[in-house]
C-alpha positions in Angstrom: -25.1 -24.9 17.2 -23.7 -27.8 15.0 -20.0 -28.5 16.2 -18.7 -29.3 12.9 -20.1 -26.2 11.3 -18.4 -24.1 14.0 -15.1 -25.8 13.3 -15.4 -25.4 9.6 -16.2 -21.5 10.1 -13.3 -21.0 12.4 -10.8 -22.9 10.1 -12.0 -20.7 7.2 -11.5 -17.5 8.9 -8.2 -18.7 10.1 -7.1 -19.8 6.8 -8.0 -16.4 5.1 -8.4 -16.0 1.4 -6.1 -18.1 -0.8 -4.8 -17.8 -4.4 -4.3 -14.1 -4.6 -2.3 -13.4 -7.7 -1.2 -10.0 -6.0 2.2 -10.1 -4.5 3.0 -7.4 -1.9 6.6 -6.6 -3.4 8.3 -4.0 -4.9 7.9 -1.7 -7.9 10.7 -0.2 -10.2 9.6 2.4 -12.8 11.5 5.2 -14.5 10.6 8.3 -16.4 11.5 8.6 -19.9 12.4 12.2 -20.1 12.2 14.1 -23.4 15.6 14.8 -24.9 16.4 18.0 -26.4 17.2 17.3 -30.1 20.5 18.6 -31.3 20.5 21.1 -34.3 22.7 20.0 -37.2 23.8 22.7 -39.6 24.7 22.0 -43.3 28.0 23.1 -44.5 27.2 26.3 -46.7 29.3 27.4 -49.8 31.9 30.1 -49.1 30.1 32.4 -51.2 26.6 32.1 -49.3 25.3 34.8 -47.3 25.8 34.1 -43.6 22.5 34.0 -41.5 22.0 35.2 -38.0 20.6 31.9 -36.4 18.9 32.1 -33.1 17.8 29.5 -30.8 13.9 29.6 -30.6 13.7 26.5 -28.6 12.5 26.3 -24.9 15.3 26.8 -22.2 17.3 23.8 -21.5 15.8 21.6 -18.7 17.6 19.6 -16.2 18.5 16.1 -17.9 17.1 13.0 -16.5 20.3 12.0 -14.9 20.3 15.2 -12.8 16.8 14.8 -11.6 17.6 11.1 -10.8 20.6 12.2 -8.9 18.8 14.6 -6.8 15.8 12.4 -6.0 18.0 9.4 -5.2 19.4 11.3 -2.2 16.1 10.8 -0.5 15.8 7.1 -1.1 17.1 4.6 1.7 17.4 1.1 2.0 15.5 -0.5 4.8 16.4 -3.8 6.4 13.9 -5.8 8.7 15.7 -7.5 11.7 13.7 -10.1 13.7 14.5 -12.0 16.7 15.7 -15.6 16.4 16.8 -18.3 18.7 15.7 -19.1 22.3 16.1 -16.2 24.6 15.7 -18.6 27.5 18.7 -20.7 26.2 20.7 -17.4 25.8 20.7 -17.8 22.0 18.5 -15.1 21.2 19.7 -12.8 18.2 18.4 -10.5 15.5 18.6 -11.8 11.9 17.8 -9.7 8.8 14.7 -11.3 7.3 14.0 -8.9 4.5 15.1 -5.8 2.7 13.0 -2.9 1.2 13.1 0.7 0.4 11.8 3.8 1.7 11.7 7.6 1.0 12.8 10.5 3.2 9.8 13.1 2.8 10.2 15.1 5.7 12.7 16.7 8.2 11.5 18.3 11.5 13.6 19.3 14.5 16.3 16.7 14.8 14.4 14.0 13.1 14.0 12.9 9.5 10.8 11.0 8.4 10.6 8.0 6.1 7.5 6.6 4.4 7.6 2.8 3.5 5.2 -0.2 3.0 4.0 -1.7 6.2 4.9 -5.3 4.9 8.7 -4.0 4.7 9.0 -3.3 8.4 6.2 -5.7 9.7 7.3 -7.5 13.1 10.7 -6.0 13.1 12.6 -5.7 16.2 15.3 -3.5 14.8 15.0 -1.4 11.6 18.3 -0.8 9.8 18.6 2.2 7.4 21.4 2.5 4.7 21.5 6.0 3.0 21.9 6.8 -0.7 25.9 7.1 0.0 26.1 4.1 2.1 26.0 5.3 5.6 24.2 3.1 8.1 22.0 3.9 10.8 18.7 2.6 12.9 15.3 4.0 12.5 12.3 3.7 14.9 8.9 3.0 14.1 6.5 6.1 14.2 3.2 4.6 12.9 1.9 1.9 10.7 -1.4 1.2 8.9 -1.6 -2.5 7.9 -4.7 -2.1 5.8 -3.3 0.5 3.5 0.3 -1.1 3.8 2.0 2.1 4.8 4.4 3.0 7.7 6.2 5.9 8.9 9.7 5.6 10.4 12.1 8.3 11.8 15.8 8.5 12.0 18.3 11.1 13.0 18.2 14.1 10.7 22.1 14.1 10.1 21.6 10.9 8.0 19.1 12.6 5.7 20.8 13.5 2.6 17.6 14.7 0.9 14.1 14.8 0.9 11.3 14.4 -1.9 8.2 16.7 -1.8 4.8 15.1 -2.5 3.5 15.7 -6.2 -0.2 15.8 -7.1 -1.0 12.1 -8.3 -4.5 13.3 -9.5 -2.9 15.1 -12.5 -1.4 11.9 -13.8 -2.7 10.8 -17.1 -2.1 7.5 -19.1 1.3 7.8 -20.8 2.9 10.1 -18.4 6.6 9.4 -17.9 7.6 8.3 -14.6 10.8 7.0 -12.8 11.2 4.5 -9.9 14.0 4.5 -7.6 14.7 1.8 -5.0 16.7 -1.3 -4.2 15.6 -4.5 -6.0 16.9 -7.7 -4.6 18.5 -6.1 -1.8 21.2 -3.3 -1.2 23.5 -4.9 -3.7 21.3 -3.2 -6.3 20.7 -0.1 -4.1 19.5 3.1 -6.1 18.3 1.4 -9.1 16.5 3.6 -11.5 14.0 2.2 -14.0 11.9 3.7 -16.5 8.3 3.6 -17.5 4.9 5.2 -18.1 1.7 5.4 -16.3 -0.4 2.7 -17.8 -3.4 3.8 -15.9 -3.6 6.6 -13.3 -6.3 5.0 -11.2 -7.0 1.2 -10.5 -8.9 -0.6 -7.8 -7.4 -4.0 -7.0 -8.2 -6.4 -4.0 -5.2 -7.2 -1.9 -4.8 -9.3 1.1 -3.1 -7.3 3.9 -2.3 -8.4 7.5 -5.5 -6.4 8.5 -7.9 -8.4 6.1 -8.8 -7.9 2.5 -8.8 -4.5 1.1 -9.7 -2.8 -2.2 -6.7 -0.5 -2.7 -6.4 2.5 -5.0 -3.4 2.3 -7.0 -1.6 3.9 -9.9 -0.6 1.1 -12.6 2.7 1.5 -14.5 4.7 -0.9 -16.9 7.5 -1.1 -14.5 9.8 -3.9 -14.0 8.8 -5.5 -10.6 11.4 -7.0 -8.2 11.3 -7.7 -4.6 13.1 -5.1 -2.4 11.5 -2.1 -4.3 8.6 -2.0 -1.9 8.6 1.3 -0.3 10.5 3.1 -3.0 9.6 6.1 -4.9 7.5 6.7 -8.1 8.8 10.0 -9.2 7.4 12.3 -12.2 9.3 14.2 -14.5 9.5 17.4 -12.2 11.4 15.1 -9.5 8.1 15.0 -7.3 7.0 11.9 -5.2 3.8 10.7 -6.9 3.4 7.2 -5.7 5.0 4.5 -3.3 5.9 1.4 -5.1 4.1 -1.5 -3.5 2.5 -4.3 -5.7 3.1 -6.6 -8.6 1.1 -9.1 -10.5 2.9 -12.5 -9.9 1.7 -14.8 -12.4 3.3 -16.8 -15.4 3.3 -14.9 -18.5 2.4 -11.6 -17.0 4.9 -8.7 -17.4 4.6 -5.0 -16.9 1.8 -4.8 -14.2 3.1 -2.9 -11.3 1.3 -0.7 -9.0 2.1 2.2 -6.6 -0.2 3.9 -3.9 -0.8 7.4 -5.1 0.7 10.4 -3.3 -2.6 11.9 -2.7 -3.5 8.9 -0.6 -0.1 8.5 1.1 0.4 12.2 2.2 -2.7 12.4 4.5 -2.1 8.8 6.1 1.5 9.8 6.6 0.5 13.0 8.3 -1.9 11.2 10.6 0.7 8.4 11.3 3.2 11.1 12.3 0.6 12.6 14.7 -1.2 9.6 16.2 0.9 6.6 15.2 -2.1 4.8 13.8 -5.1 5.3 11.6 -8.4 5.2 13.6 -11.2 3.3 12.0 -14.7 2.1 13.0 -14.7 -1.5 14.5 -17.5 -4.0 14.6 -15.7 -7.2 15.8 -16.6 -10.0 13.6 -14.7 -12.4 11.3 -16.0 -12.4 7.9 -16.2 -15.2 5.1 -17.4 -14.4 1.5 -20.5 -16.4 0.4 -18.7 -17.3 -2.7 -16.2 -19.5 -0.4 -18.9 -21.1 1.8 -20.0 -24.6 0.8 -23.6 -25.0 -0.3 -24.6 -26.8 2.7 -24.2 -23.7 5.0 -26.2 -21.4 2.9 -29.1 -23.7 1.6 -31.7 -21.8 3.8 -30.8 -18.5 2.2 -33.4 -17.4 -0.3 -32.5 -17.4 -4.1 -33.2 -13.7 -4.3 -30.0 -13.2 -2.2 -27.2 -12.9 -4.8 -24.3 -11.9 -2.5 -23.1 -11.2 1.0 -20.7 -12.3 3.8 -21.2 -14.8 6.5 -20.1 -14.2 10.0 -17.6 -16.6 11.0 -16.7 -15.5 14.4 -18.0 -12.8 17.0 -16.2 -11.2 19.7 -18.4 -11.2 22.5 -17.1 -7.8 23.9 -17.4 -6.0 20.5 -20.3 -3.9 19.2 -21.3 -6.8 17.2 -21.4 -9.1 20.1 -23.3 -6.8 22.2 -25.8 -6.2 19.1 -26.5 -9.8 19.0 -24.6 -11.1 16.0 -24.3 -14.7 15.9 -21.9 -17.2 13.8 -23.6 -18.1 10.3 -25.4 -14.9 10.1 -25.2 -13.8 6.5 -25.1 -9.9 6.0 -26.4 -8.6 2.7 -26.7 -4.8 3.5 -25.2 -2.1 5.5 -27.3 1.2 5.9 -29.3 0.1 3.0 -26.2 -0.5 0.7 -25.9 -4.0 -0.8 -22.6 -5.9 -0.3 -21.3 -8.8 -2.2 -18.1 -9.4 -0.3 -16.1 -8.8 2.8 -14.0 -6.2 0.7 -17.3 -4.2 0.0 -18.5 -4.2 3.6 -15.1 -2.9 4.9 -15.2 -0.2 2.2 -18.5 1.1 3.3 -17.4 0.7 7.0 -14.1 2.6 6.5 -15.1 5.3 4.0 -18.7 6.0 4.6 -19.0 5.7 8.2 -17.1 6.9 11.4 -16.5 5.9 15.1 -19.7 6.6 17.1 -22.1 6.1 13.9 -25.2 3.9 14.0 -24.9 1.1 11.3 -28.1 -0.7 10.4 -27.0 -4.3 9.2 -29.5 -6.4 7.2 -28.8 -10.1 7.7 -30.3 -13.7 7.2 -30.5 -15.8 10.2 -31.7 -19.3 9.7 -33.2 -18.1 6.2 -35.1 -15.2 7.9 -34.4 -11.6 7.2 -33.7 -9.5 10.3 -32.1 -6.1 11.0 -29.3 -5.7 13.6 -28.5 -2.0 14.7 -25.1 -1.5 15.9 -23.0 1.5 17.4 -19.5 1.5 16.0 -16.7 1.8 18.2 -12.9 2.4 17.3 -10.3 -0.1 16.4 -8.0 1.8 18.9 -10.2 0.5 21.7 -9.3 -3.0 20.7 -5.7 -2.4 20.6 -5.4 -1.1 24.2 
């Protein structure tokens, strides 16, 4: 194999995808609740016949302030502490490297469980919790899933001042009123409430996660986005948790484009993380590079009829791909007959249509010739052992 080509491929995989406009950050949105209109009565002349006026309106509902006050009890601040210094020189200590938000969604036994974003607690050696009333404690990591950017923590139940129940995000419609509660720019602004609407109930956006590029399903809102809101709650008018605020568009001239992970996606993943501590997915063991990012000299042998695909940049020799005979510079164009045009598309098929133990048929081009490679998918959990 050409040494310069191998070096290029390894550096390409190591560098990852550049230039994403999506920032894993925080989302703040609020619900615009309908206000009961006040009834104004005109002064009647003394000689006019009195009328028996009855209120025919709906029963008065809790105000926005009451709903927010109740929901805010379940929102906590999260501090990510990481080791700094040189432990061999006796200078190792923990430093706060970032702050985010979390939502207490369940209590069980002596524990209270918190859902947040994975990037809020990534690489933490200690996780600090500040409750809505200002009490401080520590949490431990129960489980995390970098691909979907979710994590579950637990703390002592005595610090749980409230919980939020999951709502049904599939019932959301554009224009629905929502409230976001979190800690933008750190704990100095803890419990900040902002208002907005659902701009679109479903979007699919490409994001770069620590587990690779992924097409994430999200709720779009017109919320103000600020760092520190990540992991906070997007709440509907009934005070139910319908999303975990996670993303923003970071681009000059763009405002009001915020995103939250829908509750219907969050809830089953949270339950799985509580049970197993991780999400088990199929694993093949190759590094991928989108063809659009590969210089022409490395793809000149591919037929003009091939319009998209991914190039294999690295192969784990002990993985299913290594055992099946994958090689660097192989170009994958189909999985089980489904055409793919990017690494995101390949992962989507792998993680949603297939499961551990399945046989997967990869259509590839090697040195310009089409071949088929059959692979039995193993578990990502096997790699982590």
